[in-house]
C-alpha positions, 0 to 999 in steps of 0.5 A: 329973129335971124341976127342979120338982114331979114325982108318982112311983109306986115311983120311977117318974115319971108326972106332972111340972111342965115348964119351958122348957128349951132343947131345946124348940121356940121356940114350945112354950117360950114357952107353957110360961114364960107359964103351968102347965104339966103332962106325963104319962105317956101308954100309947103315942105314938098316945094322945099324938097323938089328944089333940093332935088332939082338942084343940090348944087344951089338949094341946102338939104337943111339948116333948122326946123324953125320956120318950116316950110322955107328953103335955103340957098347960095347965093352967089350960085342961083341965077338972077331969075330963079331968085328973083322968082323965089323971093317973089314967091316967098312974099305972096306966102306971107303977104296979105290976100289983098296985097297980092291981088296989088301986086298981080293988078287987075285980073 
């Protein structure tokens, strides 16, 4: 458990409020302690790496190895359309296929 707000689909975690745990590197822990940071599941580690490289001012370098692949981002620095996309894709990574099909509707 994350110790804070967390979102699940069929008992599978896909998004959570990050906390400044002692296991997080000092510089990242300072950011997390000072502002809202959210973590989400991603498809794979390459996706996380690409997001970090694309927007290092939004996406944190690292937090913990728990729950990989994942990415953490500064909530106040992310555009709302990108936030919606990230959370939706995180949900898809954890949701059963039949629920993802329901979200997509008829093809």
